[in-house]
C-alpha positions as CSV (number, residue, x, y, z in Angstrom):
1,M,-30.5,-71.8,86.9
2,N,-31.4,-69.1,84.4
3,T,-29.2,-69.9,81.4
4,A,-30.6,-67.5,79.0
5,D,-27.7,-65.0,79.3
6,L,-25.1,-67.8,78.8
7,G,-25.9,-67.7,75.1
8,L,-28.8,-66.4,73.1
9,P,-31.3,-69.2,72.1
10,V,-32.2,-67.2,69.0
11,R,-30.0,-66.3,66.1
12,V,-29.0,-62.6,65.9
13,P,-27.6,-60.7,62.9
14,S,-24.3,-59.0,62.7
15,T,-24.0,-55.8,64.8
16,A,-21.3,-54.3,62.6
17,L,-23.6,-51.7,61.0
18,F,-25.1,-50.6,64.3
19,T,-22.7,-47.8,64.1
20,D,-22.3,-44.2,62.8
21,Q,-20.5,-43.7,59.5
22,Y,-17.8,-41.5,61.1
23,E,-16.5,-44.5,63.0
24,L,-15.5,-46.0,59.6
25,T,-14.2,-42.8,58.1
26,M,-12.0,-42.3,61.2
27,L,-10.7,-45.8,60.7
28,Q,-9.9,-45.2,57.1
29,A,-8.0,-42.0,57.9
30,A,-6.1,-43.6,60.8
31,L,-5.1,-46.6,58.6
32,K,-3.7,-44.1,56.0
33,A,-1.9,-42.1,58.7
34,G,-0.4,-45.1,60.3
35,T,-2.0,-44.5,63.7
36,A,-4.8,-47.1,63.6
37,E,-2.8,-49.7,65.6
38,R,-1.9,-47.3,68.3
39,R,-2.9,-48.8,71.7
40,S,-5.8,-46.9,73.1
41,V,-8.1,-46.8,76.1
42,F,-11.8,-45.7,75.7
43,E,-14.1,-45.2,78.7
44,V,-17.9,-45.0,79.0
45,F,-19.2,-42.6,81.6
46,T,-21.8,-40.0,82.2
47,R,-21.1,-36.4,83.2
48,R,-24.4,-36.1,85.1
49,L,-27.4,-38.2,86.2
50,P,-30.9,-37.3,84.8
51,D,-32.4,-34.4,86.7
52,G,-33.6,-35.6,90.2
53,R,-32.1,-39.0,90.0
54,R,-30.0,-40.1,93.0
55,Y,-28.1,-43.0,91.3
56,G,-27.8,-44.8,88.0
57,V,-28.1,-48.5,87.2
58,V,-25.7,-50.4,84.9
59,A,-27.8,-52.5,82.6
60,G,-27.2,-54.0,79.1
61,T,-23.7,-55.4,79.8
62,G,-24.7,-58.9,78.8
63,R,-26.1,-57.5,75.5
64,V,-22.9,-55.5,74.9
65,L,-20.9,-58.8,75.2
66,D,-23.2,-60.4,72.6
67,A,-22.9,-57.3,70.3
68,V,-19.1,-57.4,70.5
69,E,-19.0,-61.1,69.6
70,N,-21.4,-60.5,66.7
71,F,-19.5,-57.4,65.3
72,R,-18.5,-59.0,62.0
73,F,-18.4,-57.6,58.4
74,D,-19.7,-60.4,56.2
75,T,-19.8,-60.3,52.4
76,D,-23.2,-58.5,52.2
77,L,-22.1,-55.8,54.6
78,L,-18.9,-55.2,52.8
79,A,-20.7,-55.0,49.5
80,F,-23.0,-52.3,50.9
81,L,-20.1,-50.3,52.1
82,R,-18.4,-50.7,48.7
83,E,-21.5,-49.7,46.7
84,R,-22.1,-46.6,48.8
85,D,-18.4,-45.7,48.5
86,I,-18.3,-45.2,52.3
87,V,-14.7,-46.4,52.7
88,D,-11.8,-47.3,50.4
89,E,-10.7,-50.8,49.4
90,T,-7.8,-50.8,51.9
91,T,-10.3,-50.2,54.7
92,L,-12.7,-52.8,53.3
93,D,-9.9,-55.4,53.4
94,W,-9.2,-54.5,57.0
95,L,-12.9,-54.8,58.0
96,A,-13.2,-58.2,56.3
97,G,-11.0,-59.7,59.0
98,Y,-12.3,-57.6,61.9
99,R,-12.4,-59.5,65.2
100,F,-12.2,-57.5,68.5
101,S,-9.0,-58.8,70.2
102,G,-8.8,-56.3,73.0
103,D,-9.9,-56.1,76.6
104,V,-13.1,-54.8,78.2
105,S,-13.6,-54.1,81.9
106,G,-16.5,-52.5,83.6
107,Y,-18.9,-52.2,86.5
108,P,-20.7,-55.5,86.7
109,E,-24.2,-55.4,85.4
110,G,-26.7,-54.5,88.0
111,E,-24.2,-52.3,89.9
112,V,-25.1,-48.6,90.6
113,Y,-23.0,-45.7,89.2
114,F,-22.6,-42.0,89.6
115,P,-21.3,-39.1,87.5
116,G,-17.8,-39.8,86.3
117,S,-17.9,-43.5,87.1
118,P,-15.9,-45.4,84.4
119,I,-18.8,-47.7,83.7
120,M,-17.0,-49.6,80.9
121,R,-13.4,-49.5,79.7
122,V,-12.4,-50.7,76.2
123,E,-8.7,-51.3,75.4
124,G,-7.0,-52.3,72.3
125,S,-5.9,-50.7,69.0
126,F,-7.6,-47.5,68.1
127,A,-9.0,-49.1,65.1
128,E,-10.7,-52.0,66.8
129,C,-12.0,-49.9,69.7
130,V,-13.4,-46.9,67.9
131,L,-15.7,-49.1,65.8
132,L,-17.6,-50.3,68.9
133,E,-18.5,-46.8,70.2
134,T,-22.0,-46.5,68.8
135,V,-23.3,-50.0,69.5
136,I,-22.0,-50.0,73.1
137,L,-23.6,-46.6,73.8
138,S,-26.8,-47.6,72.1
139,I,-27.2,-50.6,74.4
140,L,-26.0,-49.1,77.6
141,N,-27.8,-45.8,77.3
142,H,-31.2,-47.5,76.6
143,D,-30.9,-50.4,79.1
144,S,-29.5,-48.3,81.9
145,A,-32.3,-45.7,81.6
146,I,-34.9,-48.4,81.7
147,A,-33.2,-50.2,84.6
148,A,-33.0,-46.9,86.6
149,A,-36.7,-46.3,86.2
150,A,-37.4,-49.9,87.1
151,S,-35.3,-49.6,90.2
152,R,-37.1,-46.5,91.4
153,M,-40.4,-48.3,90.8
154,S,-39.3,-51.4,92.5
155,S,-38.2,-49.4,95.6
156,A,-41.5,-47.6,95.7
157,A,-43.4,-50.9,95.4
158,G,-41.6,-52.5,98.3
159,E,-42.4,-56.2,98.5
160,R,-45.2,-56.0,96.0
161,P,-44.3,-57.6,92.6
162,L,-44.1,-55.5,89.4
163,I,-45.2,-56.7,85.9
164,E,-43.5,-55.2,82.8
165,M,-46.1,-54.7,80.1
166,G,-44.7,-51.9,77.8
167,A,-44.1,-53.8,74.6
168,R,-46.9,-52.0,72.7
169,R,-45.4,-48.6,73.7
170,T,-42.0,-48.9,72.1
171,H,-40.2,-50.5,69.1
172,E,-40.7,-54.2,69.0
173,L,-37.0,-55.0,69.5
174,A,-36.5,-52.3,72.1
175,A,-39.4,-53.9,74.0
176,V,-37.3,-57.1,74.5
177,A,-34.3,-55.1,75.8
178,A,-36.6,-53.1,78.0
179,A,-38.1,-56.2,79.6
180,R,-34.6,-57.4,80.3
181,A,-33.5,-54.1,81.8
182,A,-36.7,-53.9,83.9
183,Y,-36.0,-57.4,85.3
184,V,-32.5,-56.2,86.3
185,G,-34.1,-53.2,88.0
186,G,-36.4,-55.3,90.1
187,F,-39.5,-56.3,88.0
188,T,-40.6,-59.9,88.5
189,T,-42.4,-60.7,85.2
190,T,-43.0,-59.5,81.7
191,S,-45.9,-59.7,79.3
192,D,-43.5,-59.9,76.3
193,L,-43.0,-63.5,75.1
194,A,-39.9,-62.6,73.1
195,A,-38.2,-61.5,76.3
196,G,-39.3,-64.7,78.0
197,F,-37.9,-66.8,75.1
198,R,-34.6,-64.9,74.7
199,Y,-33.8,-64.2,78.4
200,G,-35.8,-66.7,80.4
201,I,-37.8,-63.9,82.2
202,P,-41.1,-65.3,83.7
203,T,-44.1,-64.3,81.6
204,V,-47.7,-63.5,82.5
205,G,-50.9,-62.4,80.9
206,T,-54.6,-63.2,80.9
207,S,-57.1,-60.9,79.0
208,A,-57.8,-57.4,77.8
209,H,-61.1,-55.4,77.5
210,A,-61.5,-56.8,74.0
211,F,-62.1,-60.2,75.4
212,T,-65.0,-59.0,77.6
213,L,-66.4,-56.9,74.7
214,L,-66.3,-60.0,72.4
215,H,-68.9,-61.7,74.6
216,D,-72.6,-61.0,74.9
217,T,-72.3,-60.4,78.7
218,E,-69.5,-59.9,81.2
219,R,-70.6,-63.1,82.9
220,D,-70.1,-65.0,79.6
221,A,-66.6,-63.6,79.2
222,F,-65.6,-64.4,82.8
223,R,-67.0,-67.9,82.5
224,A,-65.1,-68.5,79.2
225,Q,-61.8,-67.4,80.8
226,I,-62.3,-69.4,83.9
227,D,-63.2,-72.5,82.0
228,S,-60.0,-72.1,80.0
229,L,-57.5,-70.9,82.5
230,G,-59.0,-72.0,85.9
231,R,-60.1,-70.2,89.0
232,G,-56.7,-68.9,89.7
233,T,-56.8,-66.5,86.7
234,T,-57.0,-62.7,86.8
235,L,-60.2,-61.2,85.7
236,L,-60.3,-57.6,84.3
237,V,-63.2,-55.9,86.2
238,D,-63.4,-52.3,84.9
239,T,-64.9,-52.8,81.4
240,Y,-68.3,-51.6,82.6
241,D,-69.2,-51.2,86.2
242,V,-66.5,-52.3,88.7
243,A,-68.7,-53.3,91.6
244,E,-71.0,-55.3,89.4
245,A,-68.0,-57.0,87.7
246,V,-66.5,-58.0,91.1
247,R,-69.8,-59.6,92.2
248,T,-70.1,-61.4,88.9
249,A,-66.4,-62.5,89.1
250,V,-66.8,-64.1,92.5
251,D,-70.1,-65.6,91.6
252,V,-68.6,-67.3,88.6
253,A,-65.2,-68.3,90.0
254,G,-66.1,-68.6,93.7
255,P,-63.9,-67.3,96.5
256,E,-60.9,-69.2,94.9
257,L,-60.6,-66.5,92.2
258,G,-56.9,-65.7,91.8
259,A,-57.0,-61.9,91.2
260,V,-58.9,-59.0,89.7
261,R,-57.3,-56.3,87.6
262,I,-58.2,-52.6,87.7
263,D,-57.1,-50.5,84.7
264,S,-58.8,-47.2,85.1
265,G,-60.3,-44.7,87.5
266,D,-59.1,-43.4,90.9
267,L,-57.0,-46.4,91.7
268,L,-56.5,-45.6,95.4
269,L,-60.3,-45.2,95.9
270,V,-61.3,-48.1,93.7
271,A,-58.8,-50.5,95.2
272,H,-60.1,-49.9,98.7
273,R,-63.7,-50.4,97.6
274,V,-62.8,-53.6,95.7
275,R,-60.9,-55.0,98.6
276,Q,-63.8,-54.4,100.9
277,Q,-66.2,-56.0,98.4
278,L,-64.0,-59.0,97.9
279,D,-63.7,-59.6,101.6
280,D,-67.5,-59.2,102.1
281,L,-68.0,-61.9,99.4
282,G,-65.6,-64.3,101.1
283,A,-62.9,-63.9,98.5
284,T,-60.3,-62.8,101.1
285,G,-57.4,-64.5,99.2
286,T,-58.2,-62.8,95.8
287,R,-55.5,-60.4,94.9
288,I,-55.8,-56.9,93.4
289,I,-53.6,-55.9,90.5
290,V,-53.6,-52.3,89.2
291,T,-52.4,-51.0,85.9
292,S,-53.1,-47.7,84.0
293,D,-50.1,-45.4,83.2
294,L,-48.3,-46.0,86.5
295,D,-44.9,-44.6,87.3
296,E,-42.8,-44.6,90.5
297,Y,-44.8,-41.6,91.9
298,A,-48.2,-43.3,91.3
299,I,-46.8,-46.5,92.8
300,A,-45.6,-44.7,95.9
301,S,-49.0,-43.0,96.3
302,L,-50.6,-46.5,96.4
303,A,-48.4,-47.8,99.2
304,A,-51.2,-47.7,101.7
305,A,-53.8,-49.1,99.3
306,P,-54.8,-52.8,99.4
307,V,-52.9,-53.5,96.2
308,D,-51.0,-56.8,95.6
309,A,-49.2,-56.1,92.3
310,Y,-48.6,-53.4,89.8
311,G,-48.4,-53.6,86.0
312,V,-46.3,-50.8,84.3
313,G,-46.0,-50.0,80.6
314,T,-45.4,-46.6,79.0
315,Q,-43.6,-44.9,81.8
316,L,-41.2,-47.8,82.3
317,V,-40.1,-48.3,78.6
318,T,-39.6,-44.6,78.2
319,G,-37.4,-44.3,81.3
320,S,-40.1,-42.5,83.3
321,G,-39.2,-39.2,81.6
322,H,-35.5,-40.0,81.0
323,P,-35.2,-42.4,78.0
324,T,-31.4,-42.1,77.9
325,A,-28.6,-42.3,80.5
326,S,-26.5,-39.7,78.5
327,M,-23.4,-41.9,78.6
328,V,-20.5,-41.1,76.3
329,Y,-17.6,-43.1,75.0
330,K,-14.3,-41.1,75.1
331,L,-10.7,-41.8,74.4
332,V,-8.9,-41.2,77.7
333,A,-5.4,-42.6,77.0
334,R,-3.3,-43.7,74.0
335,A,0.2,-44.9,73.3
336,E,2.9,-42.5,72.3
337,S,3.7,-44.6,69.2
338,D,2.8,-47.8,67.5
339,D,5.3,-49.7,69.5
340,P,3.3,-52.2,71.7
341,A,5.6,-51.3,74.6
342,A,5.1,-47.6,74.3
343,P,3.7,-46.0,77.4
344,L,0.2,-44.6,77.6
345,V,-0.4,-40.9,77.8
346,P,-3.6,-39.4,79.1
347,V,-5.8,-37.5,76.7
348,A,-8.9,-35.5,77.2
349,K,-11.3,-33.1,75.5
350,K,-11.0,-29.5,76.7
351,S,-14.0,-27.3,75.8
352,T,-16.6,-25.1,77.3
353,G,-20.3,-26.0,77.8
354,G,-19.8,-28.8,80.3
355,K,-18.3,-31.3,77.9
356,T,-14.9,-31.6,79.4
357,S,-13.6,-35.0,80.5
358,V,-10.8,-36.4,82.7
359,G,-7.9,-38.1,80.9
360,G,-6.1,-41.2,82.0
361,R,-6.9,-44.9,82.4
362,K,-9.1,-45.1,85.5
363,W,-10.1,-47.4,88.3
364,A,-13.0,-46.9,90.6
365,A,-13.8,-47.9,94.2
366,R,-16.7,-47.3,96.6
367,R,-15.6,-46.1,100.0
368,L,-17.8,-47.1,103.0
369,D,-18.4,-45.4,106.3
370,A,-18.0,-47.0,109.7
371,Y,-21.4,-48.6,109.4
372,G,-20.7,-50.2,106.1
373,V,-22.8,-47.8,104.1
374,A,-21.4,-46.3,100.9
375,E,-20.2,-42.7,101.4
376,A,-18.3,-41.8,98.2
377,E,-17.4,-43.0,94.7
378,V,-13.7,-42.7,94.3
379,V,-12.3,-42.5,90.7
380,G,-8.6,-42.4,90.2
381,T,-5.6,-42.9,88.0
382,G,-2.3,-44.6,88.9
383,D,-2.1,-47.0,91.8
384,V,-5.1,-47.9,93.9
385,P,-4.7,-46.8,97.5
386,A,-4.4,-49.8,99.9
387,D,-7.5,-48.9,101.8
388,L,-9.6,-49.1,98.6
389,A,-7.9,-52.2,97.1
390,D,-10.7,-54.5,98.1
391,R,-13.5,-52.1,97.2
392,Q,-12.7,-51.8,93.5
393,L,-15.7,-51.9,91.1
394,L,-14.4,-52.8,87.7
395,V,-14.3,-56.4,86.7
396,D,-13.0,-58.2,83.6
397,L,-15.6,-58.7,80.9
398,V,-13.5,-59.5,77.8
399,R,-9.9,-60.6,77.7
400,A,-7.9,-60.9,74.4
401,G,-11.2,-60.8,72.6
402,E,-12.8,-63.6,74.6
403,V,-15.9,-63.0,76.8
404,V,-15.1,-64.0,80.3
405,A,-18.0,-62.7,82.4
406,R,-21.4,-64.0,81.1
407,E,-23.8,-64.4,84.0
408,P,-27.4,-65.6,84.5
409,L,-29.8,-62.7,84.6
410,D,-31.0,-63.6,88.1
411,T,-27.4,-63.1,89.3
412,V,-27.5,-59.6,87.8
413,R,-30.9,-58.8,89.4
414,D,-29.7,-60.0,92.8
415,R,-26.6,-57.8,92.5
416,H,-28.6,-54.7,91.9
417,T,-30.8,-55.4,94.9
418,A,-27.6,-55.7,97.0
419,A,-26.0,-52.6,95.5
420,R,-29.0,-50.4,96.1
421,A,-29.3,-51.7,99.6
422,G,-25.7,-50.6,100.3
423,L,-26.5,-46.9,99.5
424,P,-27.6,-44.3,102.0
425,L,-31.4,-44.4,102.7
426,S,-31.9,-41.2,100.8
427,A,-31.1,-43.0,97.6
428,T,-34.6,-44.3,97.4
429,Q,-36.3,-40.9,98.0
430,L,-38.4,-39.8,95.0
431,S,-38.0,-36.1,95.7
432,R,-35.5,-34.2,93.6
433,G,-32.0,-34.1,94.8
434,E,-28.3,-34.5,94.0
435,P,-26.6,-37.9,93.5
436,V,-26.6,-39.8,96.8
437,L,-22.8,-40.3,96.6
438,P,-20.2,-37.6,95.6
439,T,-17.6,-38.6,93.1
440,E,-14.0,-37.9,94.2
441,Y,-11.2,-37.8,91.7
442,V,-7.7,-38.8,92.9
443,H,-4.3,-39.5,91.2
444,C,-1.9,-41.8,92.9
445,P,1.5,-42.0,91.1
446,S,2.6,-45.5,90.2
447,G,4.9,-46.9,92.8
448,N,3.5,-44.9,95.7
């Protein structure tokens, strides 16, 4: 069992300052106004998917749970806030005892989502919920963007495995989160050892061009690698002349050579030539791995090529052109007063420019057609209709401040595979188009 997500095996710092200053100034003003303890409901959603995307992927939920648990204002953080005069002493005293004690519900990690889906719902006092806005959005926006790109690449790759290798193309800590999100989206391994250590993701890696260039000849480099790592290793064959490198690789390793990697050139043409050459040399079991700025479109173009695996870096960790999921965190309901029994009233921003939102504490369900294929994302307030009761999407994540839904990462990955498989076939098309499911808003009065 993958136990990495059941508790980080590395120490992480407080997440309390992974926030914007206005979260704290709002807190200070609410404390003074006497509204800070008013029961409130915040929801995370996106108004639209990135241009051309048919579905989104929920990723980062496990990291959000860690962030909420580690949202603590220790002595050093409070001293920083005091020295900068960011908030007053009353607010500092309140922050010193901060522990999130509310509830969090949401789409389970790995699930797909659509415009308007209440991806995460945070409930508690205004004060404790508003402080979590920035860190929650930071994690979900980044990880969901990477997972969506990974999912598209995984769909394009079919049964061929994908290697995440983008650490050198992004921030060193973002690289770890990106590897995790890529694994959720369908990648099988990562080159990043920190991701392997923290999350238990399988790691791979052999050599770069520098290793070949270090040696007097390519043969010397191949021999050194095989002597160290065995005949099952992967040899990089495009440092000089590919055809000559393949001949040398098989001569040194024999037909038991594990794989060759191609990192440049016309990958479609070169892959066919290398496959023919390997077969002619008797290395029929030697696999071909291709890298070099791949994205989902390049992977799809290689579907008919004799390729066994893909390595993806830059395009993956930058979301293949869409590095954020554009999620927002909005107050959708709040109590009429500070009385714990006071009823919730819907609230919503009303403005021009496409930034409106729908008020009210929401549920979500996915309606299926007669063949068991998803046909609509239904988002509603009030009671859940009986015909959708067993199709609800939100699950409990935190109850009364305690995390209740940590999962092994492999469970999350399997969930995404199943969720994507339940969508209409057009979901995996790479051509531009609208979200594959429409979002329907309904209101069912309580008691009906």
